[in-house]
N, CA, C and O of each residue as an XYZ file, in Angstrom:
252
protein
N       0.825     -9.366     21.260
C       0.752     -8.914     19.864
C       1.669     -8.169     19.282
O       1.736     -7.173     20.002
N       2.582     -8.021     18.223
C       3.639     -7.117     18.049
C       2.858     -5.806     17.835
O       1.660     -5.667     17.590
N       4.009     -4.697     18.015
C       3.959     -3.251     18.081
C       4.393     -2.971     16.755
O       4.057     -1.903     16.244
N       5.283     -4.003     15.962
C       6.096     -3.922     14.543
C       4.628     -3.220     13.784
O       3.435     -3.427     14.004
N       5.454     -2.165     12.653
C       4.726     -1.970     11.602
C       4.775     -2.989     10.410
O       5.895     -3.423     10.138
N       3.828     -3.383      9.742
C       4.005     -3.931      8.488
C       3.395     -3.298      7.444
O       2.497     -2.461      7.541
N       3.961     -3.763      6.320
C       3.964     -2.605      4.823
C       3.705     -3.949      3.973
O       4.239     -5.058      3.967
N       2.530     -3.291      3.180
C       1.818     -4.325      1.897
C       1.881     -3.170      0.914
O       1.551     -2.006      1.140
N       2.357     -3.679     -0.213
C       2.146     -3.081     -1.358
C       0.887     -3.579     -2.328
O       1.083     -4.552     -3.056
N      -0.210     -3.012     -2.335
C      -1.368     -3.494     -3.666
C      -1.265     -2.392     -4.998
O      -1.086     -1.176     -5.070
N      -1.496     -3.593     -6.101
C      -1.132     -3.030     -7.128
C      -2.684     -2.754     -7.706
O      -3.294     -3.820     -7.623
N      -3.324     -1.962     -8.123
C      -4.651     -1.961     -8.768
C      -4.632     -1.761    -10.428
O      -3.578     -1.204    -10.737
N      -5.129     -1.928    -11.118
C      -5.154     -1.727    -12.478
C      -6.498     -1.498    -12.833
O      -7.422     -1.878    -12.114
N      -6.718     -0.715    -14.224
C      -7.840     -0.005    -14.576
C      -9.165      0.379    -14.007
O     -10.333      0.256    -14.375
N      -8.454      0.972    -12.800
C      -9.484      1.985    -12.437
C      -8.523      3.211    -11.666
O      -7.341      3.403    -11.379
N     -10.146      4.044    -11.507
C      -9.279      5.218    -11.353
C      -8.894      5.762     -9.979
O      -9.140      4.982     -9.060
N      -8.442      6.720     -9.698
C      -7.858      6.705     -8.067
C      -9.143      6.855     -6.983
O      -9.139      6.422     -5.831
N     -10.336      7.642     -7.703
C     -11.325      7.596     -6.726
C     -12.309      5.822     -6.655
O     -13.153      5.393     -5.868
N     -11.781      5.344     -7.644
C     -12.419      3.947     -7.699
C     -11.797      3.181     -6.874
O     -12.317      2.437     -6.043
N     -10.659      3.342     -7.081
C      -9.315      2.685     -5.967
C      -9.650      3.104     -4.254
O      -9.542      2.209     -3.415
N      -9.868      3.859     -4.027
C     -10.076      4.524     -3.003
C     -11.813      4.038     -2.620
O     -12.127      3.868     -1.442
N     -12.456      3.922     -3.324
C     -13.969      3.507     -3.028
C     -13.732      1.616     -2.352
O     -14.148      1.035     -1.350
N     -13.160      1.341     -3.127
C     -12.973     -0.100     -3.074
C     -12.067     -0.579     -1.555
O     -12.359     -1.531     -0.831
N     -10.866      0.438     -1.353
C     -10.414      0.001      0.063
C     -11.272      0.447      0.640
O     -11.785     -0.492      1.248
N     -11.852      1.450      0.879
C     -13.004      1.851      1.733
C     -14.030      0.956      2.162
O     -14.487      0.724      3.281
N     -14.336      0.430      0.841
C     -15.407     -0.931      1.352
C     -14.650     -1.803      1.935
O     -14.858     -2.114      3.108
N     -13.650     -2.340      1.212
C     -13.109     -3.690      2.108
C     -12.321     -3.109      3.335
O     -11.606     -4.022      3.748
N     -12.192     -2.264      3.903
C     -12.365     -2.108      5.308
C     -13.329     -1.062      6.585
O     -13.055     -0.466      7.628
N     -14.282     -1.252      5.922
C     -15.337     -0.405      6.008
C     -15.649     -1.384      7.821
O     -15.781     -0.735      8.859
N     -15.701     -2.810      7.795
C     -16.230     -3.377      9.019
C     -15.051     -3.989      9.746
O     -15.155     -4.906     10.561
N     -14.060     -3.477      9.429
C     -12.821     -3.935     10.564
C     -13.034     -3.142     11.912
O     -13.402     -1.973     12.027
N     -12.761     -3.926     12.773
C     -12.941     -3.544     14.105
C     -11.261     -3.426     14.470
O     -10.418     -4.309     14.313
N     -11.089     -2.222     14.939
C      -9.535     -1.955     15.115
C      -9.497     -2.164     16.312
O     -10.432     -1.752     16.998
N      -8.549     -2.774     16.840
C      -8.068     -2.730     18.268
C      -7.167     -1.505     18.723
O      -6.487     -0.858     17.926
N      -7.233     -1.243     20.132
C      -6.909      0.315     20.456
C      -5.390      0.824     19.803
O      -5.478      1.995     19.434
N      -4.316      0.359     19.620
C      -3.173      0.271     19.141
C      -3.213      0.079     17.825
O      -2.166      0.375     17.248
N      -4.093     -0.325     17.157
C      -4.182     -0.698     15.809
C      -4.824      0.283     14.833
O      -5.874      0.874     15.085
N      -4.099      0.426     13.655
C      -4.498      1.660     12.464
C      -3.761      1.346     11.207
O      -2.985      0.407     11.035
N      -4.136      2.322     10.301
C      -3.760      1.744      8.728
C      -3.732      3.307      7.994
O      -4.566      4.212      7.982
N      -2.736      3.208      7.556
C      -2.452      4.138      6.694
C      -2.504      3.911      5.201
O      -2.169      2.774      4.868
N      -2.717      4.420      4.596
C      -2.430      4.220      2.997
C      -1.718      5.357      1.929
O      -2.006      6.538      1.737
N      -0.969      4.740      1.496
C      -0.253      5.620      0.501
C      -0.650      5.675     -0.960
O      -1.260      4.704     -1.409
N      -0.382      6.671     -1.730
C      -0.583      6.530     -2.931
C       0.585      6.816     -3.889
O       1.038      7.929     -4.154
N       1.071      5.417     -4.450
C       2.172      5.851     -5.302
C       1.943      5.811     -6.723
O       1.013      5.144     -7.175
N       2.893      6.621     -7.630
C       2.898      6.453     -8.654
C       3.851      5.510     -9.548
O       4.703      4.923     -8.881
N       3.864      5.298    -10.691
C       4.774      4.141    -11.427
C       5.904      4.432    -11.043
O       6.682      3.569    -10.637
N       6.340      6.287    -11.126
C       7.961      6.475    -10.829
C       8.068      6.330     -9.346
O       9.260      6.464     -9.071
N       7.270      6.090     -8.114
C       7.820      5.961     -7.002
C       7.773      4.485     -7.111
O       8.829      3.880     -6.922
N       6.712      3.829     -7.385
C       6.958      2.511     -7.415
C       8.502      2.217     -8.393
O       8.812      1.075     -8.053
N       9.095      2.492     -8.960
C      10.299      2.050    -10.019
C      11.039      2.614     -8.524
O      11.430      1.641     -7.880
N      11.265      3.667     -7.966
C      12.288      4.088     -6.967
C      12.302      3.266     -6.263
O      13.453      2.868     -6.086
N      11.288      2.536     -5.488
C      10.886      1.750     -4.391
C      11.793      0.338     -5.013
O      12.313     -0.558     -4.348
N      11.773      0.467     -6.149
C      12.226     -1.268     -6.994
C      13.619     -0.678     -6.699
O      14.324     -1.161     -5.813
N      14.040      0.454     -7.507
C      15.106      0.848     -7.451
C      16.433      0.490     -6.251
O      17.445     -0.209     -6.307
N      15.825      1.357     -5.201
C      16.368      1.594     -4.369
C      16.052      0.782     -2.936
O      16.924      0.589     -2.089
N      14.676      0.344     -2.805
C      14.559     -0.584     -1.669
C      14.662     -1.869     -1.971
O      15.183     -2.556     -1.092
N      14.248     -2.539     -3.170
C      13.943     -3.642     -3.233
C      15.255     -4.059     -4.143
O      15.314     -5.192     -4.622
N      16.329     -3.073     -4.365
C      17.158     -3.573     -5.535
C      16.722     -4.085     -6.806
O      17.681     -4.509     -7.449
N      15.780     -4.182     -7.313
C      15.489     -4.871     -8.548
C      16.025     -4.191     -9.695
O      16.242     -4.738    -10.777
N      16.308     -2.542     -9.329
C      16.657     -1.796    -11.028
C      17.867     -1.831    -10.840
O      18.373     -0.759    -11.175
N      18.839     -2.800    -10.331
C      20.345     -2.840    -10.490
C      20.707     -4.413    -11.130
O      20.198     -5.530    -11.031
N      21.940     -3.792    -11.873
C      22.055     -4.653    -12.762
C      22.947     -5.870    -11.790
O      23.915     -5.581    -11.087
N      22.454     -7.063    -11.919
C      23.250     -8.206    -11.432
C      24.544     -8.694    -12.000
O      25.112     -9.664    -11.499
């Protein structure tokens, strides 16, 4: 199994931060993690997503 980190971005619309966390907790409640497996969750605002698009994914630059 690879030791490399995987990053995924999930967009949730129409729910509060509390509702989103409840959904995520429910979705991963029964996951059986291996000894070297774990998951972290980062909360991004719209500005944070815009910064990622501009600086990381380069979608904010003119072509």
